[in-house]
C-alpha positions in Angstrom: 64.1 105.3 119.4 66.0 105.4 116.0 69.2 106.7 117.7 69.5 103.4 119.5 68.6 101.0 116.7 71.7 99.4 115.1 72.3 98.6 111.4 73.0 94.9 112.2 69.5 94.5 113.5 67.8 95.8 110.3 70.2 95.0 107.5 69.7 92.2 105.0 72.3 89.6 105.6 71.8 87.3 102.6 73.8 89.5 100.3 74.4 88.5 96.7 77.9 89.6 95.5 79.7 89.2 92.2 83.3 89.4 91.1 84.7 92.2 89.0 84.9 90.1 85.8 81.3 89.2 85.9 79.8 90.3 82.6 77.2 93.0 82.3 74.4 90.7 81.0 75.2 88.2 83.8 75.0 90.9 86.4 71.7 92.2 85.0 70.3 88.7 85.0 71.3 88.2 88.6 69.6 91.5 89.6 66.4 90.7 87.7 66.0 87.0 88.8 66.8 87.9 92.5 64.8 91.2 92.4 67.6 93.2 93.8 68.7 96.8 92.9 72.4 96.7 93.9 75.3 94.2 93.7 78.4 94.6 95.8 81.5 93.7 93.9 84.1 91.8 95.9 87.6 90.7 95.2 89.0 87.0 95.6 89.3 87.5 99.3 85.6 88.7 99.7 86.6 92.3 100.3 84.3 95.0 98.8 85.9 96.8 95.9 82.8 98.3 94.2 79.1 98.4 93.8 76.8 98.4 90.7 73.2 99.4 90.8 70.3 98.5 88.4 70.5 102.1 87.2 74.2 101.7 86.4 73.4 98.5 84.5 70.5 100.1 82.6 72.7 103.2 81.8 75.3 101.0 80.2 72.8 99.7 77.7 73.4 101.1 74.2 71.5 104.0 72.7 68.9 103.4 70.1 70.9 105.8 67.9 73.9 103.5 67.6 75.3 102.6 64.3 76.5 99.2 65.5 74.8 96.1 64.3 72.8 94.0 66.8 75.6 91.4 66.6 78.2 93.9 67.4 76.2 95.3 70.3 75.5 91.8 71.7 79.2 90.9 71.5 80.3 94.1 73.2 77.7 93.7 76.0 78.5 90.1 76.6 82.2 90.8 77.0 81.9 94.0 79.1 83.1 93.2 82.7 81.2 94.9 85.5 84.4 96.5 86.8 84.1 98.9 83.9 80.9 100.4 85.1 81.0 99.8 88.9 81.4 102.5 91.4 84.8 101.8 93.0 85.3 102.2 96.7 81.6 102.8 97.6 80.4 104.5 100.8 80.0 101.8 103.5 78.8 101.4 107.1 79.6 99.0 109.9 77.2 96.7 111.6 77.5 98.5 114.9 76.6 101.9 113.5 73.1 103.4 114.3 70.2 103.5 111.9 70.4 107.3 112.3 74.0 107.4 111.0 73.0 105.1 108.1 70.1 107.4 107.2 72.3 110.5 107.4 74.9 109.0 105.2 72.3 108.0 102.6 70.7 111.4 102.6 74.1 113.2 102.4 75.4 111.0 99.6 72.1 110.6 97.8 72.2 106.8 97.8 69.4 104.4 98.7 71.5 101.8 100.2 74.8 101.0 101.8 77.0 97.9 101.9 77.7 96.9 105.5 81.2 95.7 106.0 83.2 94.2 108.9 86.8 95.1 110.0 88.3 93.2 107.0 86.1 95.2 104.6 84.1 92.1 103.8 80.4 92.5 103.0 78.2 91.2 105.8 75.0 92.9 104.9 73.2 95.7 103.0 71.0 98.4 104.6 68.6 100.2 102.4 66.0 102.9 102.7 63.3 100.2 102.7 64.9 98.6 105.8 64.9 101.9 107.6 61.3 102.6 106.6 60.3 99.1 107.9 62.0 99.9 111.3 60.2 103.3 111.5 56.8 101.7 110.7 57.4 98.8 113.2 58.4 101.2 116.0 55.5 103.4 115.3 53.1 100.4 115.5 54.6 99.2 118.7 54.3 102.7 120.2 50.6 102.8 119.1 50.1 99.3 120.7 51.7 100.3 123.9 49.5 103.5 124.1 46.3 101.4 123.5 47.3 99.1 126.5 47.6 102.0 128.9 
């Protein structure tokens, strides 16, 4: 069943993207308010150039052992563009790829989600482990229902 399921049928299409000059605090606020764990970074033409995860954003926060003052820290964070911490040229998948291909790519690359891009390398969706789990659970439920009807 999974081999025939396509990414386009299970991906999230309402993807929030940001530009490379978005500040670190702004990216963190977007992720927190939208309850998302990854933000694709796009150029002025909407083409994917990078991705940042909630873990990347948290990792960019200063250590408690810093000698900088709170004002210096706030200034540095407020002016840090997301391009400085993003993963450039992230692994992507196309909408017509299978869920099996997406799962294999995630496992091999140890990532929990993939930006879905079209031929112009524009973001058209995101597929995550949660989307794949949802598909597996729904397929299993449908098989159980079909068996009960027999």
